[in-house]
One Martini backbone bead per residue (centre of mass of N, CA, C, O) as a GRO file, in nm:
protein
  437
    1MET     BB    1  -0.399  10.142  -3.811
    2THR     BB    2  -0.214  10.086  -3.520
    3THR     BB    3   0.004  10.151  -3.276
    4GLU     BB    4   0.015   9.867  -3.137
    5SER     BB    5   0.102   9.705  -3.416
    6HIS     BB    6   0.374   9.918  -3.475
    7GLY     BB    7   0.426  10.007  -3.162
    8ASN     BB    8   0.455  10.299  -2.964
    9ARG     BB    9   0.427  10.595  -2.812
   10LEU     BB   10   0.734  10.681  -2.868
   11ASP     BB   11   0.727  10.465  -3.149
   12PRO     BB   12   0.516  10.403  -3.416
   13HIS     BB   13   0.772  10.270  -3.611
   14LEU     BB   14   0.904  10.010  -3.488
   15ALA     BB   15   0.803   9.785  -3.704
   16ARG     BB   16   0.956   9.919  -3.966
   17TYR     BB   17   1.219   9.843  -3.908
   18ALA     BB   18   1.505   9.713  -3.951
   19GLN     BB   19   1.672   9.473  -3.801
   20ARG     BB   20   1.946   9.627  -3.759
   21THR     BB   21   1.833   9.858  -3.576
   22HIS     BB   22   1.811   9.690  -3.295
   23SER     BB   23   2.147   9.703  -3.263
   24MET     BB   24   2.116  10.006  -3.208
   25THR     BB   25   2.317  10.184  -2.971
   26ALA     BB   26   2.412  10.371  -2.729
   27SER     BB   27   2.687  10.473  -2.598
   28GLU     BB   28   2.837  10.526  -2.300
   29ILE     BB   29   2.967  10.789  -2.380
   30ARG     BB   30   2.723  10.943  -2.493
   31SER     BB   31   2.559  10.925  -2.216
   32LEU     BB   32   2.778  11.116  -2.057
   33PHE     BB   33   2.789  11.404  -2.178
   34ALA     BB   34   2.573  11.560  -2.017
   35VAL     BB   35   2.725  11.526  -1.745
   36ALA     BB   36   3.029  11.591  -1.821
   37SER     BB   37   2.957  11.904  -1.915
   38ARG     BB   38   2.954  11.988  -1.646
   39PRO     BB   39   3.146  12.210  -1.471
   40GLU     BB   40   3.172  12.035  -1.192
   41VAL     BB   41   3.285  11.813  -1.384
   42VAL     BB   42   3.533  11.575  -1.419
   43SER     BB   43   3.633  11.469  -1.731
   44LEU     BB   44   3.755  11.126  -1.808
   45ALA     BB   45   3.609  11.033  -2.082
   46GLY     BB   46   3.651  11.189  -2.329
   47GLY     BB   47   3.836  11.208  -2.658
   48MET     BB   48   3.920  11.514  -2.669
   49PRO     BB   49   4.088  11.733  -2.820
   50ASN     BB   50   4.332  11.993  -2.774
   51ILE     BB   51   4.248  12.291  -2.920
   52ALA     BB   52   4.410  12.504  -2.742
   53ALA     BB   53   4.690  12.413  -2.899
   54LEU     BB   54   4.556  12.573  -3.140
   55SER     BB   55   4.590  12.818  -3.362
   56MET     BB   56   4.359  13.043  -3.483
   57ASP     BB   57   4.528  13.210  -3.670
   58VAL     BB   58   4.621  12.976  -3.848
   59VAL     BB   59   4.336  12.888  -3.933
   60SER     BB   60   4.244  13.154  -4.050
   61ARG     BB   61   4.462  13.175  -4.274
   62SER     BB   62   4.391  12.914  -4.414
   63VAL     BB   63   4.100  12.991  -4.492
   64THR     BB   64   4.153  13.250  -4.638
   65GLU     BB   65   4.341  13.132  -4.859
   66MET     BB   66   4.151  12.915  -4.962
   67LEU     BB   67   3.919  13.108  -5.056
   68ALA     BB   68   4.093  13.287  -5.242
   69LYS     BB   69   4.192  13.038  -5.432
   70ARG     BB   70   3.936  12.787  -5.374
   71GLY     BB   71   3.641  12.857  -5.310
   72GLN     BB   72   3.467  12.737  -5.548
   73VAL     BB   73   3.561  12.444  -5.485
   74ALA     BB   74   3.484  12.432  -5.174
   75LEU     BB   75   3.159  12.496  -5.260
   76GLN     BB   76   3.162  12.225  -5.409
   77TYR     BB   77   3.155  11.957  -5.555
   78GLY     BB   78   3.332  11.645  -5.546
   79SER     BB   79   3.512  11.390  -5.507
   80GLY     BB   80   3.452  11.068  -5.391
   81ASN     BB   81   3.782  11.027  -5.298
   82GLY     BB   82   3.889  11.316  -5.315
   83ASP     BB   83   4.125  11.534  -5.310
   84PRO     BB   84   4.411  11.513  -5.486
   85ARG     BB   85   4.599  11.670  -5.306
   86LEU     BB   86   4.534  11.544  -5.035
   87ARG     BB   87   4.618  11.260  -5.123
   88GLU     BB   88   4.912  11.323  -5.150
   89GLN     BB   89   4.955  11.422  -4.857
   90ILE     BB   90   4.879  11.152  -4.727
   91CYS     BB   91   5.121  10.998  -4.841
   92ASP     BB   92   5.333  11.166  -4.685
   93ILE     BB   93   5.236  11.090  -4.404
   94VAL     BB   94   5.245  10.769  -4.417
   95ALA     BB   95   5.552  10.761  -4.473
   96LEU     BB   96   5.634  10.795  -4.166
   97GLN     BB   97   5.514  10.477  -4.143
   98GLY     BB   98   5.627  10.322  -4.417
   99ILE     BB   99   5.423  10.404  -4.643
  100THR     BB  100   5.359  10.294  -4.975
  101THR     BB  101   5.171  10.507  -5.199
  102HIS     BB  102   4.886  10.603  -5.387
  103PRO     BB  103   4.644  10.830  -5.439
  104ASP     BB  104   4.445  10.614  -5.571
  105ASP     BB  105   4.452  10.455  -5.268
  106VAL     BB  106   4.278  10.701  -5.160
  107VAL     BB  107   4.018  10.768  -4.922
  108VAL     BB  108   3.811  11.012  -4.838
  109THR     BB  109   3.663  11.095  -4.519
  110VAL     BB  110   3.424  11.133  -4.253
  111GLY     BB  111   3.627  11.034  -4.102
  112SER     BB  112   3.727  10.718  -3.968
  113GLN     BB  113   3.443  10.623  -3.916
  114MET     BB  114   3.352  10.592  -4.205
  115ALA     BB  115   3.566  10.395  -4.289
  116LEU     BB  116   3.462  10.172  -4.114
  117ASP     BB  117   3.184  10.154  -4.234
  118LEU     BB  118   3.269  10.093  -4.528
  119VAL     BB  119   3.424   9.830  -4.474
  120THR     BB  120   3.187   9.677  -4.344
  121ARG     BB  121   2.991   9.704  -4.586
  122ILE     BB  122   3.175   9.562  -4.814
  123PHE     BB  123   3.233   9.278  -4.633
  124CYS     BB  124   2.954   9.257  -4.460
  125ASP     BB  125   2.729   9.028  -4.344
  126PRO     BB  126   2.495   8.903  -4.188
  127GLY     BB  127   2.672   8.681  -3.963
  128ASP     BB  128   2.934   8.763  -3.968
  129VAL     BB  129   3.288   8.763  -3.890
  130ILE     BB  130   3.513   8.913  -3.652
  131VAL     BB  131   3.824   9.035  -3.526
  132ALA     BB  132   3.905   9.161  -3.191
  133GLU     BB  133   4.004   9.318  -2.947
  134ALA     BB  134   4.061   9.295  -2.579
  135PRO     BB  135   3.977   9.562  -2.603
  136SER     BB  136   3.770   9.800  -2.789
  137TYR     BB  137   3.656  10.024  -2.996
  138VAL     BB  138   3.342  10.160  -2.961
  139GLY     BB  139   3.289  10.251  -3.260
  140ALA     BB  140   3.337   9.982  -3.390
  141LEU     BB  141   3.127   9.815  -3.234
  142GLY     BB  142   2.888   9.980  -3.348
  143VAL     BB  143   2.924   9.903  -3.642
  144PHE     BB  144   2.904   9.592  -3.613
  145ARG     BB  145   2.622   9.590  -3.490
  146ALA     BB  146   2.471   9.737  -3.727
  147TYR     BB  147   2.571   9.493  -3.936
  148GLN     BB  148   2.550   9.208  -3.788
  149VAL     BB  149   2.825   9.142  -3.650
  150GLY     BB  150   3.044   8.918  -3.533
  151VAL     BB  151   3.244   8.919  -3.231
  152GLU     BB  152   3.586   8.819  -3.181
  153HIS     BB  153   3.771   8.805  -2.907
  154VAL     BB  154   4.110   8.908  -2.823
  155ALA     BB  155   4.361   8.908  -2.634
  156MET     BB  156   4.559   9.102  -2.420
  157ASP     BB  157   4.856   9.252  -2.330
  158GLU     BB  158   5.128   9.465  -2.268
  159HIS     BB  159   5.155   9.453  -2.616
  160GLY     BB  160   4.878   9.365  -2.696
  161LEU     BB  161   4.801   9.171  -2.926
  162GLU     BB  162   4.790   8.820  -2.898
  163PRO     BB  163   4.922   8.587  -3.105
  164THR     BB  164   4.833   8.309  -2.985
  165ALA     BB  165   4.532   8.387  -2.956
  166LEU     BB  166   4.486   8.445  -3.247
  167ARG     BB  167   4.560   8.174  -3.374
  168GLU     BB  168   4.353   8.012  -3.208
  169ARG     BB  169   4.101   8.157  -3.307
  170LEU     BB  170   4.135   8.098  -3.609
  171GLU     BB  171   4.138   7.793  -3.580
  172THR     BB  172   3.858   7.759  -3.451
  173LEU     BB  173   3.697   7.889  -3.693
  174ALA     BB  174   3.800   7.693  -3.907
  175ALA     BB  175   3.676   7.434  -3.773
  176GLN     BB  176   3.379   7.581  -3.807
  177GLY     BB  177   3.376   7.723  -4.100
  178ARG     BB  178   3.503   8.018  -4.017
  179THR     BB  179   3.571   8.331  -4.182
  180PRO     BB  180   3.703   8.611  -4.132
  181LYS     BB  181   3.696   8.917  -4.275
  182PHE     BB  182   3.858   9.043  -4.018
  183VAL     BB  183   4.119   9.220  -3.847
  184TYR     BB  184   4.093   9.432  -3.566
  185THR     BB  185   4.333   9.708  -3.510
  186ILE     BB  186   4.533   9.905  -3.258
  187PRO     BB  187   4.878   9.934  -3.243
  188THR     BB  188   4.874  10.249  -3.159
  189PHE     BB  189   4.772  10.381  -2.886
  190HIS     BB  190   4.535  10.246  -2.764
  191ASN     BB  191   4.172  10.218  -2.784
  192PRO     BB  192   4.178  10.212  -2.435
  193ALA     BB  193   4.473  10.092  -2.333
  194GLY     BB  194   4.758  10.250  -2.444
  195LEU     BB  195   4.894  10.051  -2.622
  196SER     BB  196   5.181   9.887  -2.794
  197GLN     BB  197   5.313   9.733  -3.069
  198PRO     BB  198   5.570   9.588  -3.142
  199GLN     BB  199   5.730   9.512  -3.428
  200GLN     BB  200   5.742   9.202  -3.397
  201ARG     BB  201   5.436   9.172  -3.341
  202ARG     BB  202   5.337   9.281  -3.606
  203ALA     BB  203   5.466   9.067  -3.781
  204GLU     BB  204   5.320   8.824  -3.652
  205ILE     BB  205   5.028   8.909  -3.703
  206LEU     BB  206   5.057   8.924  -4.014
  207GLN     BB  207   5.142   8.631  -4.059
  208ILE     BB  208   4.888   8.500  -3.942
  209CYS     BB  209   4.690   8.632  -4.144
  210GLN     BB  210   4.824   8.535  -4.408
  211SER     BB  211   4.800   8.225  -4.346
  212ALA     BB  212   4.467   8.263  -4.312
  213GLY     BB  213   4.347   8.478  -4.516
  214VAL     BB  214   4.332   8.760  -4.344
  215LEU     BB  215   4.231   9.062  -4.301
  216VAL     BB  216   4.355   9.395  -4.219
  217ILE     BB  217   4.256   9.647  -3.980
  218GLU     BB  218   4.423   9.961  -3.943
  219ASP     BB  219   4.401  10.169  -3.675
  220ASP     BB  220   4.558  10.522  -3.681
  221PRO     BB  221   4.505  10.814  -3.504
  222TYR     BB  222   4.795  10.819  -3.302
  223GLY     BB  223   5.088  10.777  -3.445
  224LEU     BB  224   5.215  11.085  -3.406
  225LEU     BB  225   5.164  11.074  -3.057
  226GLY     BB  226   5.450  11.039  -2.943
  227PHE     BB  227   5.657  11.088  -2.647
  228GLU     BB  228   5.949  10.985  -2.792
  229GLY     BB  229   5.929  11.085  -3.125
  230SER     BB  230   5.864  10.828  -3.245
  231ILE     BB  231   5.752  10.639  -3.535
  232PRO     BB  232   5.568  10.392  -3.601
  233GLU     BB  233   5.544  10.113  -3.785
  234ALA     BB  234   5.334   9.997  -4.001
  235ILE     BB  235   5.178   9.726  -4.110
  236ARG     BB  236   5.127   9.824  -4.408
  237ALA     BB  237   5.438   9.846  -4.485
  238HIS     BB  238   5.430   9.498  -4.537
  239ASP     BB  239   5.118   9.519  -4.673
  240SER     BB  240   4.924   9.625  -4.952
  241ASP     BB  241   4.697   9.377  -4.976
  242GLY     BB  242   4.625   9.287  -4.646
  243VAL     BB  243   4.592   9.610  -4.576
  244ILE     BB  244   4.391   9.846  -4.408
  245TYR     BB  245   4.437  10.199  -4.368
  246LEU     BB  246   4.359  10.417  -4.096
  247GLY     BB  247   4.287  10.778  -4.074
  248SER     BB  248   4.347  11.117  -3.918
  249PHE     BB  249   4.288  11.477  -3.834
  250SER     BB  250   4.163  11.491  -3.538
  251LYS     BB  251   4.452  11.473  -3.367
  252THR     BB  252   4.651  11.680  -3.559
  253PHE     BB  253   4.419  11.908  -3.579
  254ALA     BB  254   4.070  11.886  -3.652
  255ALA     BB  255   3.775  11.735  -3.565
  256GLY     BB  256   3.551  11.930  -3.689
  257LEU     BB  257   3.623  11.860  -4.001
  258ARG     BB  258   3.602  11.562  -4.073
  259VAL     BB  259   3.895  11.398  -4.157
  260GLY     BB  260   3.970  11.102  -4.337
  261TRP     BB  261   4.110  10.767  -4.413
  262ALA     BB  262   4.188  10.524  -4.675
  263VAL     BB  263   4.423  10.263  -4.733
  264ALA     BB  264   4.394  10.057  -5.034
  265PRO     BB  265   4.349   9.843  -5.236
  266HIS     BB  266   4.242   9.902  -5.548
  267GLY     BB  267   3.975   9.741  -5.543
  268VAL     BB  268   3.879   9.844  -5.263
  269ARG     BB  269   3.872  10.142  -5.338
  270GLU     BB  270   3.631  10.123  -5.542
  271LYS     BB  271   3.425  10.032  -5.320
  272LEU     BB  272   3.452  10.266  -5.131
  273THR     BB  273   3.372  10.490  -5.321
  274LEU     BB  274   3.085  10.378  -5.379
  275ALA     BB  275   2.993  10.388  -5.085
  276ALA     BB  276   3.047  10.693  -5.039
  277GLU     BB  277   2.850  10.798  -5.256
  278ALA     BB  278   2.591  10.664  -5.130
  279ALA     BB  279   2.620  10.835  -4.856
  280VAL     BB  280   2.761  11.150  -4.971
  281LEU     BB  281   2.884  11.151  -5.265
  282CYS     BB  282   3.082  11.367  -5.105
  283PRO     BB  283   3.309  11.504  -4.943
  284PRO     BB  284   3.399  11.791  -4.796
  285ALA     BB  285   3.572  12.032  -4.951
  286TYR     BB  286   3.621  12.248  -4.736
  287SER     BB  287   3.783  12.076  -4.540
  288GLN     BB  288   3.997  11.969  -4.723
  289LEU     BB  289   4.113  12.247  -4.824
  290THR     BB  290   4.192  12.341  -4.543
  291ILE     BB  291   4.399  12.121  -4.482
  292SER     BB  292   4.572  12.146  -4.728
  293THR     BB  293   4.659  12.438  -4.679
  294TYR     BB  294   4.787  12.385  -4.408
  295LEU     BB  295   5.003  12.179  -4.513
  296GLU     BB  296   5.126  12.388  -4.723
  297THR     BB  297   5.172  12.662  -4.514
  298GLN     BB  298   5.242  12.496  -4.249
  299PRO     BB  299   5.414  12.372  -3.959
  300TRP     BB  300   5.264  12.084  -3.876
  301MET     BB  301   5.482  11.931  -3.706
  302ASP     BB  302   5.494  12.138  -3.485
  303GLN     BB  303   5.204  12.093  -3.389
  304VAL     BB  304   5.248  11.795  -3.319
  305LYS     BB  305   5.460  11.854  -3.100
  306THR     BB  306   5.274  12.016  -2.919
  307PHE     BB  307   5.074  11.791  -2.862
  308ARG     BB  308   5.274  11.601  -2.732
  309GLU     BB  309   5.336  11.781  -2.487
  310VAL     BB  310   5.050  11.819  -2.385
  311TYR     BB  311   4.997  11.503  -2.341
  312ARG     BB  312   5.236  11.438  -2.165
  313GLU     BB  313   5.158  11.619  -1.926
  314ARG     BB  314   4.887  11.471  -1.879
  315ARG     BB  315   4.988  11.186  -1.843
  316ASP     BB  316   5.160  11.245  -1.599
  317ALA     BB  317   4.928  11.344  -1.412
  318ALA     BB  318   4.781  11.076  -1.420
  319LEU     BB  319   4.998  10.886  -1.308
  320GLU     BB  320   5.066  11.044  -1.046
  321SER     BB  321   4.778  11.029  -0.931
  322LEU     BB  322   4.738  10.728  -0.923
  323ALA     BB  323   4.976  10.679  -0.731
  324GLN     BB  324   4.843  10.866  -0.494
  325PHE     BB  325   4.502  10.767  -0.499
  326MET     BB  326   4.519  10.474  -0.534
  327PRO     BB  327   4.446  10.183  -0.422
  328ALA     BB  328   4.516   9.890  -0.346
  329GLY     BB  329   4.492   9.685  -0.649
  330THR     BB  330   4.557   9.900  -0.851
  331THR     BB  331   4.582   9.921  -1.208
  332TRP     BB  332   4.793  10.034  -1.497
  333THR     BB  333   4.878  10.191  -1.776
  334ARG     BB  334   5.170  10.310  -1.991
  335PRO     BB  335   5.156  10.546  -2.206
  336ASP     BB  336   5.347  10.657  -2.517
  337GLY     BB  337   5.062  10.769  -2.613
  338GLY     BB  338   4.803  10.948  -2.670
  339PHE     BB  339   4.477  10.935  -2.445
  340TYR     BB  340   4.514  10.663  -2.251
  341VAL     BB  341   4.396  10.488  -1.954
  342TRP     BB  342   4.399  10.157  -1.811
  343VAL     BB  343   4.187  10.033  -1.554
  344THR     BB  344   4.230   9.816  -1.265
  345LEU     BB  345   4.045   9.698  -1.020
  346PRO     BB  346   3.973   9.570  -0.756
  347ASP     BB  347   3.848   9.318  -0.624
  348GLY     BB  348   3.488   9.349  -0.654
  349ILE     BB  349   3.485   9.589  -0.852
  350ASP     BB  350   3.234   9.793  -1.020
  351ALA     BB  351   3.242  10.032  -1.262
  352THR     BB  352   2.949  10.058  -1.344
  353SER     BB  353   2.820  10.080  -1.055
  354MET     BB  354   3.012  10.332  -0.968
  355LEU     BB  355   2.945  10.578  -1.160
  356PRO     BB  356   2.713  10.735  -1.009
  357ARG     BB  357   2.909  10.799  -0.764
  358ALA     BB  358   3.117  10.955  -0.936
  359VAL     BB  359   2.925  11.178  -1.031
  360THR     BB  360   2.848  11.281  -0.756
  361ALA     BB  361   3.168  11.343  -0.714
  362ARG     BB  362   3.258  11.485  -0.985
  363VAL     BB  363   3.323  11.222  -1.186
  364ALA     BB  364   3.437  11.090  -1.503
  365TYR     BB  365   3.395  10.781  -1.687
  366VAL     BB  366   3.465  10.473  -1.869
  367PRO     BB  367   3.345  10.179  -1.870
  368GLY     BB  368   3.468   9.871  -1.983
  369THR     BB  369   3.202   9.763  -2.128
  370ALA     BB  370   3.220   9.950  -2.386
  371PHE     BB  371   3.480   9.750  -2.504
  372TYR     BB  372   3.266   9.523  -2.525
  373ILE     BB  373   3.037   9.281  -2.663
  374ASP     BB  374   2.990   9.080  -2.372
  375GLY     BB  375   3.033   9.230  -2.069
  376GLN     BB  376   3.299   9.292  -2.022
  377GLY     BB  377   3.493   9.507  -1.792
  378ARG     BB  378   3.389   9.575  -1.492
  379GLN     BB  379   3.698   9.621  -1.368
  380ASN     BB  380   3.707   9.858  -1.571
  381LEU     BB  381   3.863  10.165  -1.695
  382ARG     BB  382   3.866  10.484  -1.860
  383ILE     BB  383   4.113  10.730  -1.907
  384SER     BB  384   4.112  11.071  -2.009
  385TYR     BB  385   4.384  11.322  -2.068
  386CYS     BB  386   4.353  11.536  -2.315
  387PHE     BB  387   4.163  11.776  -2.205
  388PRO     BB  388   4.235  11.838  -1.938
  389THR     BB  389   4.398  11.969  -1.705
  390PRO     BB  390   4.629  11.886  -1.486
  391ASP     BB  391   4.466  11.976  -1.239
  392ALA     BB  392   4.202  11.833  -1.312
  393ILE     BB  393   4.313  11.549  -1.317
  394ARG     BB  394   4.401  11.544  -1.018
  395GLU     BB  395   4.108  11.594  -0.910
  396GLY     BB  396   3.968  11.359  -1.051
  397VAL     BB  397   4.145  11.129  -0.919
  398ARG     BB  398   4.088  11.207  -0.631
  399ARG     BB  399   3.783  11.148  -0.646
  400LEU     BB  400   3.799  10.862  -0.741
  401GLY     BB  401   3.958  10.748  -0.505
  402GLY     BB  402   3.731  10.808  -0.294
  403VAL     BB  403   3.522  10.622  -0.421
  404LEU     BB  404   3.688  10.362  -0.405
  405GLU     BB  405   3.725  10.359  -0.094
  406GLU     BB  406   3.419  10.325  -0.039
  407GLU     BB  407   3.383  10.056  -0.189
  408LEU     BB  408   3.588   9.896  -0.016
  409GLU     BB  409   3.446   9.938   0.255
  410LEU     BB  410   3.187   9.791   0.177
  411LEU     BB  411   3.328   9.523   0.106
  412ASN     BB  412   3.462   9.472   0.391
  413THR     BB  413   3.195   9.490   0.560
  414PHE     BB  414   2.964   9.322   0.348
  415GLY     BB  415   3.087   9.180   0.079
  416THR     BB  416   2.987   9.441  -0.083
  417THR     BB  417   2.859   9.654  -0.286
  418ALA     BB  418   2.621   9.899  -0.422
  419GLY     BB  419   2.561   9.718  -0.637
  420PRO     BB  420   2.396   9.527  -0.842
  421ALA     BB  421   2.260   9.246  -0.877
  422GLY     BB  422   2.399   9.028  -1.111
  423SER     BB  423   2.659   9.087  -1.206
  424ALA     BB  424   2.890   9.055  -1.428
  425PRO     BB  425   3.160   8.895  -1.474
  426THR     BB  426   3.494   8.905  -1.476
  427ASP     BB  427   3.742   8.896  -1.753
  428GLN     BB  428   4.072   8.908  -1.714
  429ALA     BB  429   4.191   8.745  -1.953
  430ALA     BB  430   4.089   8.986  -2.164
  431ALA     BB  431   4.281   9.177  -2.044
  432PRO     BB  432   4.517   9.384  -2.015
  433GLY     BB  433   4.833   9.415  -1.908
  434PRO     BB  434   4.917   9.574  -1.634
  435GLN     BB  435   5.104   9.830  -1.472
  436THR     BB  436   5.246   9.878  -1.166
  437LEU     BB  437   5.341  10.160  -0.970
   0.00000   0.00000   0.00000
């Protein structure tokens, strides 16, 4: 056996991998981390929660009490679908969004990313198709690629997933004899677009999917983090059989504990539990009981309100800075919650090609192509305002504005920017409708 016949010098096992492995690639966000973590770079890239707003004394007390009362349980194997008491508490949390469910229909996962993986694993074979918003969460796209699933993007407008476009896409697929395994949507404070679907639109999207006999995957990590104080009603609140609802404690407590969940129809829950047991045997009891104790003993909704105010302040800093420093022709969304602003650059500017020069200017963002399966989004970028201080956000946007001005100067002088030749064209019809400030 020779290296040449089975791989290359970097990876002699290349020829042994399963076919699905070849579609697994690092996301553009992950590749930015090494650069963005440098102290001189203002990172507007990663969506890291602002843990500085969480009292470490409160966490310490919760852990201490949990170990004192349930330490032997916390350090032992647990149930494949999660701690029973935590599942009851999750039922109370999702009730805030209008969802009535039973603890038996909750599966606790290692973050909601694992829930996405499990849902795709149990429903999708290689070559199957799903429907997702354009743009869409980069972590979901990575899961779909890994399972060799085709993604059909559907356009968004200023209110999120566009119903007419969704209906037309489902009709087109049906005419081709292709039934999507599910429609994947983030209806509340969308990642990356920052948009939210009004209640009437959620009802219309649900009706379209029900009529087409297509399952809905509702991903909702940000639902409690609205800046106006109200909590949007979930799509799942109106259909317990046709919607799987995914949630997470990463944004409302601590991302490092890696605890999320899926609320699913009973039969689906059984399959999710079996898939979870095959992957991890059981989710970490220590993390689950830490969160359960925190929910039991602390005014956790007060902490959520604190997070809301922290992120509102940072959102305002981002929007004010964009209005001050972005050149004419730049537009952006106005999020009412969550972590992100979606920016559309002036015509002719390529966010992917501009990124190296932005990093040289000591500011990082995520180019829009990360959020599409097919190379769209070159004229877009995502700004994350959740982690930097307001002053750092203002400085980062100022630097970004300077880079963009230089790109426009090159474009006006030479008819092109300094980006590589042959860049993919931008498909603005597939981007959400931004609001110009």
